[in-house]
C-alpha positions as CSV (number, residue, x, y, z in Angstrom):
1,X,-65.8,-11.3,-12.1
2,X,-67.9,-13.3,-14.5
3,X,-65.6,-16.3,-14.2
4,X,-66.1,-16.3,-10.5
5,X,-69.9,-15.9,-10.6
6,X,-70.0,-12.1,-10.1
7,X,-71.8,-9.3,-11.9
8,X,-69.1,-6.8,-13.2
9,X,-71.7,-4.2,-14.3
10,X,-73.2,-4.0,-10.8
11,X,-69.8,-3.7,-9.2
12,X,-68.7,-0.9,-11.6
13,X,-71.8,1.0,-11.0
14,X,-71.4,0.6,-7.2
15,X,-68.1,2.4,-7.5
16,X,-69.4,5.2,-9.8
17,X,-67.6,3.8,-12.8
18,X,-69.5,3.9,-16.1
19,X,-69.7,0.3,-17.4
20,X,-70.0,1.6,-21.0
21,X,-66.8,3.6,-20.8
22,X,-64.8,1.1,-18.8
23,X,-63.3,-0.6,-21.9
24,X,-62.4,2.7,-23.6
25,X,-58.6,3.2,-23.3
26,X,-59.1,7.0,-23.6
27,X,-61.5,7.2,-20.7
28,X,-59.8,8.2,-17.4
29,X,-60.7,6.3,-14.3
30,X,-60.3,7.7,-10.8
31,X,-57.4,6.0,-9.0
32,X,-59.1,5.8,-5.7
33,X,-62.2,4.3,-7.2
34,X,-60.2,1.6,-9.0
35,X,-58.3,0.7,-5.8
36,X,-61.5,0.5,-3.8
37,X,-63.1,-1.6,-6.7
38,X,-60.3,-4.2,-6.6
39,X,-60.4,-4.5,-2.8
40,X,-64.2,-4.8,-2.9
41,X,-64.0,-7.6,-5.5
42,X,-61.7,-9.6,-3.2
43,X,-64.1,-9.4,-0.3
44,X,-67.2,-9.9,-2.4
45,X,-65.8,-13.0,-4.2
46,X,-64.0,-14.2,-1.1
47,X,-60.8,-14.4,-3.2
48,X,-57.8,-13.4,-1.1
49,X,-55.6,-13.2,-4.2
50,X,-58.1,-11.4,-6.5
51,X,-55.5,-8.7,-7.4
52,X,-53.1,-11.4,-8.6
53,X,-55.8,-13.2,-10.6
54,X,-56.8,-9.9,-12.2
55,X,-53.2,-9.2,-13.2
56,X,-53.1,-12.6,-14.9
57,X,-55.5,-11.2,-17.5
58,X,-53.4,-8.1,-18.1
59,X,-50.1,-7.4,-19.8
60,X,-47.4,-4.7,-19.3
61,X,-49.2,-2.4,-21.7
62,X,-51.6,-1.6,-18.9
63,X,-48.9,1.0,-18.0
64,X,-49.6,2.8,-21.3
65,X,-46.9,4.2,-23.6
66,X,-44.3,4.2,-20.8
67,X,-44.1,0.4,-21.6
68,X,-43.5,1.1,-25.3
69,X,-40.8,3.7,-24.3
70,X,-39.1,1.1,-22.1
71,X,-39.1,-1.5,-24.8
72,X,-37.5,0.9,-27.3
73,X,-34.5,1.6,-24.9
74,X,-31.0,0.1,-25.5
75,X,-30.5,-1.6,-22.1
76,X,-32.6,-2.8,-19.2
77,X,-31.3,0.1,-17.1
78,X,-32.3,2.7,-19.6
79,X,-35.6,1.0,-20.1
80,X,-36.4,0.9,-16.4
81,X,-35.3,4.5,-15.9
82,X,-37.7,5.6,-18.6
83,X,-40.4,3.4,-17.2
84,X,-40.0,4.8,-13.7
85,X,-40.0,8.4,-14.9
86,X,-43.1,8.2,-17.0
87,X,-45.6,5.6,-15.6
88,X,-47.0,8.4,-13.4
89,X,-47.7,10.3,-16.7
90,X,-49.0,7.5,-18.9
91,X,-50.8,5.4,-16.3
92,X,-51.3,6.6,-12.7
93,X,-50.2,9.8,-11.1
94,X,-50.5,8.2,-7.7
95,X,-47.8,5.6,-8.4
96,X,-44.3,6.4,-7.1
97,X,-41.5,4.3,-8.5
98,X,-37.7,4.1,-8.3
99,X,-34.9,1.9,-9.5
100,X,-32.3,1.3,-6.8
101,X,-29.1,-0.4,-8.0
102,X,-26.6,-1.8,-5.5
103,X,-23.3,-3.6,-6.2
104,X,-25.0,-7.1,-6.5
105,X,-28.7,-6.6,-6.4
106,X,-31.0,-4.0,-8.1
107,X,-34.6,-3.4,-7.0
108,X,-37.6,-2.0,-8.9
109,X,-39.6,-0.4,-6.2
110,X,-43.1,1.1,-6.2
111,X,-45.8,2.4,-3.8
112,X,-49.1,4.1,-3.8
113,X,-50.5,6.2,-0.9
114,X,-54.2,5.8,-1.8
115,X,-54.9,2.6,0.2
116,X,-53.4,0.2,2.6
117,X,-55.2,-2.6,0.7
118,X,-53.4,-5.7,-0.3
119,X,-55.1,-6.5,-3.7
120,X,-53.8,-3.6,-5.7
121,X,-50.3,-4.5,-4.6
122,X,-50.8,-8.2,-5.5
123,X,-51.8,-6.9,-8.9
124,X,-48.9,-4.5,-9.1
125,X,-46.4,-7.2,-8.1
126,X,-47.4,-9.5,-11.0
127,X,-47.5,-6.7,-13.5
128,X,-44.1,-5.5,-12.5
129,X,-42.7,-9.0,-12.8
130,X,-44.3,-9.3,-16.3
131,X,-42.7,-6.0,-17.3
132,X,-39.3,-7.0,-16.1
133,X,-39.5,-10.4,-17.9
134,X,-40.6,-8.6,-21.1
135,X,-37.7,-6.2,-21.0
136,X,-35.1,-8.7,-19.6
137,X,-36.0,-11.5,-21.9
138,X,-35.8,-15.3,-21.3
139,X,-32.7,-14.9,-19.1
140,X,-34.4,-12.7,-16.5
141,X,-34.4,-14.3,-13.1
142,X,-35.8,-12.5,-10.0
143,X,-33.9,-12.9,-6.7
144,X,-36.9,-12.1,-4.5
145,X,-39.9,-9.9,-4.2
146,X,-41.2,-7.7,-1.3
147,X,-44.6,-6.5,-0.2
148,X,-45.4,-4.0,2.6
149,X,-48.0,-6.1,4.3
150,X,-48.0,-9.6,5.7
151,X,-48.9,-12.4,3.3
152,X,-51.3,-15.1,4.7
153,X,-49.9,-18.6,5.1
154,X,-52.5,-20.0,2.7
155,X,-51.7,-17.4,0.1
156,X,-47.9,-17.6,0.3
157,X,-47.3,-20.7,-1.7
158,X,-49.6,-19.9,-4.7
159,X,-48.3,-16.4,-4.8
160,X,-44.7,-17.4,-4.9
161,X,-45.4,-20.1,-7.5
162,X,-47.0,-17.4,-9.8
163,X,-44.3,-14.8,-9.2
164,X,-41.5,-17.2,-9.5
165,X,-39.4,-16.3,-6.5
166,X,-39.7,-15.9,-2.7
167,X,-42.0,-13.1,-1.6
168,X,-41.1,-11.3,1.7
169,X,-43.9,-9.6,3.6
170,X,-43.9,-6.6,5.9
171,X,-41.1,-4.9,3.9
172,X,-40.4,-1.2,3.8
173,X,-41.5,-1.0,0.2
174,X,-43.0,-3.1,-2.6
175,X,-40.2,-4.4,-4.8
176,X,-38.8,-6.9,-7.3
177,X,-35.1,-7.7,-6.9
178,X,-32.8,-9.1,-9.6
179,X,-29.0,-9.3,-10.2
180,X,-27.6,-5.9,-10.8
181,X,-25.4,-7.0,-13.7
182,X,-28.6,-7.6,-15.7
183,X,-29.1,-3.8,-15.9
184,X,-26.5,-3.8,-18.8
185,X,-28.4,-6.4,-20.7
186,X,-29.5,-5.3,-24.2
187,X,-33.2,-5.1,-25.0
188,X,-33.8,-6.8,-28.4
189,X,-36.7,-4.4,-29.3
190,X,-34.5,-1.3,-29.0
191,X,-35.4,1.5,-31.4
192,X,-33.4,4.7,-30.9
193,X,-35.7,6.9,-33.1
194,X,-38.8,5.7,-31.3
195,X,-37.2,6.1,-27.9
196,X,-36.2,9.7,-28.7
197,X,-39.5,10.7,-30.2
198,X,-41.7,9.1,-27.6
199,X,-39.5,10.3,-24.8
200,X,-39.8,13.9,-26.0
201,X,-43.5,13.6,-26.2
202,X,-43.8,12.1,-22.6
203,X,-41.4,14.8,-21.3
204,X,-43.7,17.5,-22.7
205,X,-46.8,15.8,-21.4
206,X,-45.1,15.5,-17.9
207,X,-44.3,19.2,-17.9
208,X,-47.9,20.1,-18.9
209,X,-49.3,17.7,-16.3
210,X,-47.2,19.3,-13.5
211,X,-48.3,22.8,-14.5
212,X,-51.9,21.7,-14.7
213,X,-51.7,20.1,-11.2
214,X,-50.2,23.3,-9.7
215,X,-53.1,25.2,-11.3
216,X,-55.6,22.8,-9.7
217,X,-54.0,23.3,-6.3
218,X,-54.1,27.1,-6.8
219,X,-57.8,27.0,-7.7
220,X,-58.5,25.1,-4.6
221,X,-56.5,27.5,-2.4
222,X,-58.4,30.5,-3.9
223,X,-61.7,29.0,-3.0
224,X,-60.8,27.5,0.3
225,X,-59.1,30.6,1.6
226,X,-62.2,32.6,0.9
227,X,-64.2,30.1,2.9
228,X,-61.7,29.9,5.7
229,X,-61.1,26.1,5.3
230,X,-57.7,25.9,3.5
231,X,-55.5,22.9,4.4
232,X,-53.2,20.3,2.7
233,X,-55.5,17.5,3.8
234,X,-58.6,19.4,2.4
235,X,-56.8,20.0,-0.9
236,X,-55.7,16.3,-1.2
237,X,-59.3,15.2,-0.6
238,X,-60.6,17.7,-3.1
239,X,-58.2,16.4,-5.8
240,X,-58.7,12.7,-4.9
241,X,-55.2,12.1,-3.7
242,X,-53.2,11.8,-0.5
243,X,-51.5,14.6,1.3
244,X,-48.1,13.0,0.9
245,X,-48.6,12.4,-2.9
246,X,-49.9,16.0,-3.3
247,X,-46.8,17.5,-1.7
248,X,-44.5,15.2,-3.7
249,X,-46.1,16.2,-7.0
250,X,-45.9,19.8,-6.1
251,X,-42.2,19.4,-5.3
252,X,-41.6,17.7,-8.6
253,X,-43.3,20.7,-10.2
254,X,-41.0,23.1,-8.3
255,X,-43.8,24.4,-6.0
256,X,-44.8,24.2,-2.3
257,X,-48.3,24.2,-0.9
258,X,-47.3,26.7,1.8
259,X,-46.0,29.1,-0.9
260,X,-49.1,28.8,-3.0
261,X,-51.2,29.6,0.1
262,X,-49.0,32.5,1.0
263,X,-49.1,34.0,-2.5
264,X,-52.9,33.8,-2.6
265,X,-53.2,35.3,0.9
266,X,-51.1,38.3,-0.2
267,X,-53.2,38.7,-3.4
268,X,-56.4,38.7,-1.4
269,X,-54.9,41.0,1.3
270,X,-54.1,43.6,-1.4
271,X,-57.6,43.4,-2.7
272,X,-59.1,43.8,0.8
273,X,-56.8,46.7,1.6
274,X,-57.7,48.6,-1.6
275,X,-61.4,47.7,-2.0
276,X,-62.7,47.8,1.6
277,X,-62.5,49.7,4.8
278,X,-62.0,46.5,6.9
279,X,-59.5,46.8,9.8
280,X,-56.2,45.1,9.6
281,X,-57.3,42.7,12.4
282,X,-60.4,41.8,10.4
283,X,-58.4,41.2,7.2
284,X,-55.8,39.1,9.1
285,X,-58.6,36.9,10.6
286,X,-60.4,36.5,7.2
287,X,-57.1,35.3,5.7
288,X,-56.5,32.7,8.4
289,X,-53.7,34.5,10.4
290,X,-53.7,34.0,14.1
291,X,-53.0,37.7,14.8
292,X,-52.4,41.0,13.0
293,X,-48.7,41.0,13.7
294,X,-48.2,37.7,11.8
295,X,-50.2,39.1,8.9
296,X,-48.1,42.3,8.9
297,X,-44.8,40.4,8.9
298,X,-45.9,38.1,6.1
299,X,-47.2,41.0,4.0
300,X,-44.0,43.0,4.5
301,X,-41.8,40.0,3.5
302,X,-43.7,39.7,0.3
303,X,-44.2,43.4,-0.7
304,X,-41.6,45.3,1.3
305,X,-44.3,47.4,2.9
306,X,-46.6,47.1,5.9
307,X,-50.3,46.6,5.2
308,X,-51.1,50.1,6.4
309,X,-48.3,51.7,4.4
310,X,-49.5,49.8,1.3
311,X,-53.1,51.0,1.8
312,X,-51.9,54.6,2.4
313,X,-49.6,54.6,-0.6
314,X,-52.3,53.2,-2.9
315,X,-54.9,55.8,-1.6
316,X,-52.4,58.6,-2.3
317,X,-51.7,57.3,-5.8
318,X,-55.4,57.2,-6.6
319,X,-56.0,60.7,-5.3
320,X,-53.1,61.9,-7.5
321,X,-54.6,60.2,-10.5
322,X,-58.0,61.8,-9.8
323,X,-56.5,65.3,-9.4
324,X,-54.6,64.9,-12.6
């Protein structure tokens, strides 16, 4: 920003990012705010390749300890598999990555659902290329690269010169392609002990992160159901992510949004049946069911009893305890 005549402090504050904490590697930054920041800088500075120019000042360690794990692997395949698995843990939970290996060509693919903006993908393209060259060594040669949006004619040549290969626009995914036989290439910085120890740490962190994410969704559902405004889109907005990413993260954690909602509905239904005299129609409406029969079927599937039978059984149990 400074090199292009801009005021970085003002831009950070504009996007609710603390300038004093920005350089702290332990200070988390909201993914959406960072994407919006990069896109804004491009417009503000009239730099159509700002994301690429930003990445020129960064190295692969921007991806955190997932980069160190990849460098400690034995082969490029093992390194990239580790990288793909743990970048969402060490750098950005919004980033979805995969390694796709064909008979002749392999692709490192990535996407984010936070924004349709171009700049964050220009940045990602160069950073992925730097990572591949670091792991693949001097012999690494990309076949081509892909971006999901159209690249302007004026930007095409400088982009391809910096990336080092042809860049295709309007592709199905962002990707860097390279010869598949390179996957067996040895990584000179391999360290089995480091790879095992750091891999175990990141696996534990991943499990904890997934459990924490499910807990955050459950907390939203509890509050939103009580207010009658529970939805996947509302939850995604509340957690600062996209609906698609939210559902994919829940799937990786072995959970479904619909199941979490249903579990909370049944819990609230039990409370309402035991602690109030509200009618079944009223309880069904409060919990977001379109009609009492839908509520009754869902409650019986979960508990094995109808709502009325559950209420009656609990009342009889309480009376028995009081008499005793």
